[in-house]
C-alpha positions, 0 to 999 in steps of 0.5 A: 416418118418416111415420106417425110422429106423435106423438097430442100435440105436445110444446112446448119452449123453445129459447133464451130466447124462442122456443117449438118444437113436436116433432110427430113422431119425426122432430121429436125426433131433429132436437131431440135433434141440435141438443142439446149434446154437452157437455150430452148425459147420461144422460137424454139418451141415454134419450131417444134410445134410446126414439126410436130403440127407436120407429123400429125399431118396438120400442117404443110411440110413446107410450113415446117421448114420454114419454121425450122429454117427461121429457127437457125436463122434466129440463132445464126447457125443457118448456112447457105448451101452455096457456101457451104458445098461447093463441091456439089457446083461440079467440077471446072476440070475438064479432067475426069472432074479432078480440079487443076 
């Protein structure tokens, strides 16, 4: 699945304290494969189908990304990038990036 990288990664809560980055179709498939069977329903199936169709070249990658993000949002596991990755915003200190 090389070259099937999302334009922007999706961050999802995987457990109570772990945030996982979904940056490609391969990541999305792996996450969906681990999703509990008892929680798989129409929203899950829609996300999976969109990823499969994007993999086969029948849908744009952006549509698969949006479907996965919608799945994550509906299960309340979507994590906003601004709150999940504060260290990526850049250091505010003038001491070589070490916070004061």
